[in-house]
C-alpha positions as CSV (number, residue, x, y, z in Angstrom):
1,M,0.0,0.0,0.0
2,T,1.1,3.5,-0.6
3,L,1.9,5.9,2.3
4,F,-0.3,8.9,3.0
5,N,1.5,11.6,5.0
6,G,3.8,8.9,6.3
7,I,1.0,6.8,7.5
8,R,-0.2,3.5,5.9
9,P,-4.0,4.0,6.0
10,F,-5.1,0.7,4.5
11,Y,-4.5,-2.8,5.9
12,I,-4.7,-6.2,4.4
13,H,-7.9,-7.9,5.3
14,G,-10.1,-10.8,4.2
15,R,-12.7,-10.1,1.6
16,T,-16.3,-10.7,2.4
17,S,-18.4,-12.5,-0.2
18,F,-21.4,-10.6,-1.6
19,V,-24.9,-12.1,-1.7
20,F,-23.7,-15.8,-1.8
21,A,-21.2,-17.0,0.8
22,T,-20.1,-20.4,2.0
23,T,-23.2,-20.7,4.1
24,H,-25.5,-20.2,1.1
25,L,-23.6,-22.7,-1.0
26,L,-23.7,-25.3,1.8
27,V,-27.5,-25.0,2.2
28,I,-28.0,-25.2,-1.6
29,L,-25.6,-28.2,-1.7
30,V,-27.6,-30.0,1.0
31,F,-30.9,-29.5,-0.9
32,L,-29.2,-30.6,-4.2
33,V,-28.1,-33.8,-2.5
34,L,-31.7,-34.5,-1.3
35,A,-33.0,-33.7,-4.8
36,L,-30.5,-36.1,-6.4
37,T,-31.4,-38.8,-3.9
38,F,-35.1,-38.6,-4.8
39,L,-34.4,-38.5,-8.5
40,I,-32.4,-41.7,-8.2
41,I,-35.3,-43.6,-6.8
42,L,-37.8,-42.1,-9.3
43,P,-37.2,-44.8,-12.0
44,G,-38.4,-47.4,-9.4
45,I,-41.9,-45.8,-9.4
46,R,-44.2,-47.1,-12.0
47,G,-46.8,-45.4,-14.1
48,K,-48.0,-41.8,-13.5
49,G,-46.7,-42.0,-10.0
50,R,-43.3,-41.2,-11.3
51,L,-44.5,-37.8,-12.7
52,Y,-46.5,-37.1,-9.6
53,S,-43.5,-37.8,-7.4
54,F,-41.2,-35.6,-9.5
55,C,-43.6,-32.6,-9.2
56,R,-44.1,-33.0,-5.5
57,I,-40.4,-33.4,-4.8
58,T,-39.4,-30.5,-7.0
59,L,-41.9,-28.0,-5.5
60,S,-41.2,-29.1,-1.9
61,L,-37.4,-28.7,-2.2
62,F,-37.8,-25.4,-4.1
63,V,-39.9,-24.0,-1.2
64,G,-37.5,-25.3,1.4
65,V,-34.3,-24.0,-0.2
66,V,-35.9,-20.5,-0.6
67,I,-37.0,-20.3,3.0
68,V,-33.6,-21.2,4.3
69,V,-31.3,-19.4,1.9
70,V,-33.0,-16.0,2.0
71,N,-32.2,-15.8,5.7
72,F,-28.5,-15.4,4.8
73,T,-28.6,-13.5,1.5
74,G,-27.7,-9.8,1.5
75,D,-29.9,-8.4,-1.3
76,W,-33.3,-7.8,0.3
77,E,-32.8,-4.2,-0.6
78,S,-30.1,-2.8,-2.9
79,G,-29.0,0.0,-5.0
80,Y,-26.1,1.1,-7.2
81,A,-24.6,4.4,-8.4
82,T,-21.7,5.5,-10.6
83,V,-19.9,8.3,-8.8
84,V,-16.8,10.5,-8.7
85,T,-15.7,10.7,-5.1
86,P,-12.7,11.2,-2.9
87,Y,-11.0,7.9,-2.2
88,K,-9.2,8.7,1.1
89,A,-10.2,10.8,4.0
90,F,-8.6,14.2,4.2
91,S,-7.5,14.0,0.5
92,N,-8.6,15.8,-2.6
93,E,-7.8,12.9,-4.9
94,T,-10.9,11.5,-6.5
95,I,-11.8,8.3,-8.3
96,A,-14.5,7.1,-10.7
97,A,-16.2,4.1,-9.2
98,R,-19.4,2.1,-8.9
99,V,-20.8,2.1,-5.4
100,G,-23.3,-0.5,-4.2
101,L,-25.4,-0.8,-1.1
102,H,-27.0,-4.1,-0.3
103,V,-29.2,-4.6,2.8
104,G,-29.9,-8.0,4.3
105,L,-31.6,-9.4,7.4
106,E,-28.3,-9.4,9.4
107,G,-26.6,-6.3,8.1
108,I,-25.4,-4.3,5.1
109,N,-22.9,-5.0,2.4
110,V,-21.1,-2.1,0.7
111,T,-19.2,-2.6,-2.6
112,L,-16.7,-0.2,-4.2
113,T,-15.3,-1.0,-7.7
114,G,-13.1,1.4,-9.5
115,L,-13.8,2.3,-13.1
116,P,-11.2,1.2,-14.1
117,K,-10.1,-0.9,-11.1
118,N,-6.5,0.3,-11.1
119,Q,-6.4,3.9,-10.0
120,L,-4.0,6.0,-7.9
121,N,-1.5,3.0,-8.1
122,E,-4.0,0.8,-6.2
123,T,-6.6,-1.9,-7.1
124,I,-9.9,-0.5,-6.1
125,D,-12.2,-3.5,-5.5
126,Y,-13.8,-3.6,-2.0
127,N,-16.6,-5.7,-0.6
128,E,-17.3,-5.1,3.1
129,N,-20.0,-6.3,5.5
130,F,-21.3,-4.5,8.6
131,L,-23.5,-6.8,10.6
132,W,-26.1,-6.2,13.4
133,R,-26.6,-9.7,14.6
134,F,-27.3,-10.3,18.3
135,T,-23.7,-11.3,18.9
136,M,-22.3,-8.4,16.9
137,N,-22.4,-4.7,17.5
138,Y,-22.8,-2.6,14.4
139,D,-21.1,0.5,15.9
140,Q,-18.0,-1.6,16.9
141,Q,-17.7,-2.9,13.4
142,Y,-18.0,0.6,12.1
143,S,-15.1,1.7,14.4
144,R,-13.0,-1.2,13.2
145,G,-13.6,-0.1,9.7
146,L,-12.2,3.3,10.6
147,D,-9.2,1.7,12.3
148,R,-8.5,-0.4,9.2
149,G,-8.6,2.7,7.0
150,L,-11.4,1.6,4.7
151,P,-12.0,4.0,1.7
152,H,-14.1,7.1,2.3
153,P,-17.1,6.0,0.2
154,I,-17.5,2.8,2.1
155,M,-17.3,4.5,5.5
156,Y,-19.6,7.3,4.4
157,I,-22.4,4.8,3.5
158,A,-21.7,2.8,6.7
159,E,-22.1,5.9,8.8
160,K,-25.7,6.3,7.6
161,F,-26.6,3.2,9.6
162,H,-24.7,4.1,12.7
163,S,-26.8,4.3,15.8
164,R,-25.7,7.9,16.2
165,G,-25.7,8.6,12.4
166,P,-27.7,11.3,10.7
167,C,-30.4,8.9,9.4
168,L,-31.2,7.0,12.6
169,V,-32.4,3.9,10.6
170,L,-30.3,1.2,12.4
171,G,-33.0,0.4,14.9
172,Q,-35.8,-0.1,12.4
173,Y,-33.6,-2.2,10.0
174,R,-32.3,-4.3,12.8
175,F,-35.7,-5.0,14.3
176,S,-37.3,-5.7,10.9
177,G,-34.4,-8.1,10.0
178,H,-34.7,-10.0,13.3
179,Y,-38.5,-10.3,13.0
180,T,-38.3,-11.4,9.4
181,T,-35.7,-14.1,10.3
182,A,-37.9,-15.4,13.1
183,M,-40.9,-15.6,10.7
184,M,-38.9,-17.4,8.0
185,W,-37.7,-20.1,10.5
186,V,-41.2,-20.6,11.7
187,A,-42.2,-21.0,8.1
188,F,-39.4,-23.6,7.7
189,C,-40.8,-25.6,10.6
190,A,-44.3,-25.5,9.0
191,W,-42.8,-26.7,5.8
192,I,-41.3,-29.7,7.5
193,I,-44.7,-30.6,9.1
194,T,-46.3,-30.1,5.7
195,N,-44.1,-32.8,4.2
196,V,-44.8,-35.2,7.0
197,L,-48.6,-34.8,6.7
198,F,-48.4,-35.2,2.9
199,C,-46.8,-38.6,3.5
200,M,-49.8,-39.7,5.6
201,S,-53.4,-40.1,4.8
202,T,-54.3,-36.7,6.2
203,I,-53.6,-34.8,3.0
204,V,-56.0,-31.9,3.8
205,Y,-54.1,-31.1,7.0
206,G,-51.0,-30.8,4.8
207,G,-52.9,-28.3,2.7
208,Y,-53.7,-26.3,5.8
209,M,-50.0,-26.3,6.8
210,V,-49.0,-25.1,3.4
211,L,-51.3,-22.1,4.1
212,V,-49.5,-21.7,7.4
213,T,-46.2,-21.7,5.7
214,S,-47.3,-19.1,3.3
215,T,-48.8,-16.9,6.0
216,F,-45.5,-16.8,8.0
217,M,-43.5,-16.0,4.9
218,I,-45.9,-13.1,4.1
219,F,-45.5,-11.9,7.7
220,G,-41.7,-11.9,7.2
221,V,-42.0,-10.0,3.9
222,I,-44.3,-7.4,5.5
223,A,-41.9,-7.0,8.4
224,F,-39.1,-6.1,6.2
225,A,-41.2,-3.9,3.9
226,T,-41.9,-1.6,6.9
227,T,-38.4,-0.2,6.4
228,Q,-39.7,1.5,3.3
229,N,-41.8,3.7,5.5
230,L,-38.7,5.3,7.0
231,P,-37.7,8.8,5.8
232,K,-35.4,8.4,2.9
233,C,-31.8,8.8,4.0
234,A,-29.8,10.9,1.4
235,I,-26.6,9.1,0.3
236,Q,-25.2,11.9,-1.8
237,F,-21.9,11.7,-3.9
238,G,-21.7,15.2,-5.4
239,A,-24.5,15.5,-7.9
240,T,-25.2,11.7,-7.8
241,T,-27.6,10.1,-5.3
242,L,-27.5,6.5,-4.3
243,T,-31.0,5.2,-3.9
244,T,-32.1,1.7,-2.9
245,S,-35.2,-0.4,-3.6
246,L,-36.5,-3.8,-2.6
247,S,-34.4,-6.5,-4.4
248,S,-34.3,-10.1,-5.5
249,S,-34.5,-11.9,-2.1
250,F,-37.6,-9.9,-1.1
251,W,-39.5,-10.6,-4.4
252,L,-38.4,-14.3,-4.4
253,T,-39.7,-14.7,-0.9
254,L,-43.0,-13.0,-1.8
255,A,-43.4,-15.1,-5.0
256,T,-42.7,-18.3,-3.1
257,A,-45.3,-17.3,-0.4
258,L,-47.9,-16.7,-3.0
259,L,-47.0,-20.1,-4.7
260,C,-47.6,-21.8,-1.3
261,F,-50.9,-20.1,-0.9
262,I,-52.1,-21.2,-4.3
263,L,-50.9,-24.8,-3.7
264,G,-52.7,-24.9,-0.3
265,V,-56.0,-23.6,-1.8
266,I,-55.7,-26.2,-4.6
267,V,-55.1,-29.1,-2.1
268,I,-58.0,-28.1,0.2
269,T,-60.4,-27.6,-2.8
270,M,-59.4,-30.9,-4.3
271,D,-60.0,-32.7,-1.0
272,H,-63.6,-31.4,-1.0
273,C,-64.3,-31.8,-4.7
274,R,-62.2,-34.7,-6.0
275,P,-60.6,-36.5,-3.1
276,D,-59.9,-39.6,-5.2
277,K,-57.8,-37.6,-7.7
278,L,-56.0,-36.0,-4.8
279,K,-55.1,-39.3,-3.2
280,T,-53.9,-40.6,-6.6
281,F,-51.6,-37.6,-7.0
282,F,-50.1,-38.3,-3.5
283,M,-50.1,-42.1,-4.2
284,L,-52.1,-42.8,-1.2
285,D,-55.1,-44.6,-2.8
286,G,-53.4,-47.9,-3.6
287,D,-55.5,-48.2,-6.8
288,S,-53.2,-46.9,-9.5
289,D,-53.6,-48.4,-13.0
290,D,-50.7,-50.8,-12.5
291,D,-51.8,-51.9,-9.1
292,A,-55.4,-52.3,-10.2
293,E,-54.2,-54.5,-13.1
294,M,-52.1,-56.6,-10.8
295,N,-54.9,-56.9,-8.2
296,S,-57.3,-58.0,-11.0
297,G,-54.9,-60.7,-12.1
298,L,-54.4,-61.9,-8.5
299,I,-58.2,-62.0,-8.0
300,N,-58.8,-64.0,-11.2
301,Q,-56.1,-66.5,-10.2
302,S,-57.5,-66.9,-6.7
303,F,-61.0,-67.4,-8.1
304,T,-59.7,-70.1,-10.5
305,D,-57.8,-71.9,-7.7
306,D,-60.9,-71.8,-5.4
307,Y,-63.1,-73.1,-8.2
308,R,-60.8,-76.1,-8.8
309,D,-60.7,-76.9,-5.1
310,V,-64.5,-76.9,-5.1
311,L,-64.7,-79.2,-8.1
312,Y,-62.2,-81.6,-6.5
313,L,-64.1,-81.7,-3.2
314,N,-67.4,-82.4,-5.0
315,S,-65.9,-85.2,-7.0
316,M,-64.5,-86.8,-3.8
317,K,-67.9,-86.6,-2.2
318,D,-69.6,-88.2,-5.2
319,G,-67.0,-91.0,-5.1
320,F,-67.7,-91.8,-1.5
321,K,-71.4,-91.8,-2.0
322,N,-71.2,-94.3,-4.9
323,K,-68.9,-96.6,-2.9
324,D,-71.3,-96.7,0.1
325,F,-74.2,-97.5,-2.2
326,V,-72.3,-100.5,-3.8
327,V,-71.3,-102.0,-0.4
328,H,-74.8,-101.7,1.0
329,T,-76.4,-103.5,-1.9
């Protein structure tokens, strides 16, 4: 690093992954292994049951992975801006860069990428997290960022979320993030119960639990959306303003919640109107085409065997009667 007035202001530090980290990849990998396991056993299912099982497994795993992963993503709210800004504090040297702010349930992620990346004899490519978990204090992380000498644009944005910052939005974002996380984990528990009920004969209760899953996901989405009612905090870089809006994780969660709601309504409606078709879809009727054909064959074979036994017994009785008649005469 270059010296600034005899002081080395920037320190080597580990980069933080943006949006997807090791935790996200681990969760996705677990669900992919489950999906692969179910796909391996699909060829052993005969008839239309193979297609029905594929649809159920795909939808269930999709909902499950969305519920878990969005708890760790950092793009519930995001925004970008291309700016010309001072790079270091107490310096008039400016850079052209793309600044990004990404708000998650556990903190914010600030990115700074130079345009081009190599400017002022340095590689400008930063990706920093400032978290507000129960075990982490946001203000302390902000202070550590100052000690590490992070670039001025990053610290300027991070200051907006400081508990004593000019915007005073940390409390609302932290409360909304914790509440949304709690709702999503309750939805995940409801999702597990849903899958258990769908494996039993109580399909309609599984439909009710799908609605419960959808309800808690919607509660979580509403909880985070309350941050949009806060007074807009101006993040100004000269004539350019960095604005944020609800992003991919928010809309994906909302879409998944609506999908669960539709599926729950369909299951409950089918249970009242066409319960036989519903049981066939969940393979709980025991009367699929292949099984019916097999059962028909077994019944015919059993009837034939019983008929032969009856004929044999009748012939034996007739023989005994004739023998007694001959001996008596």
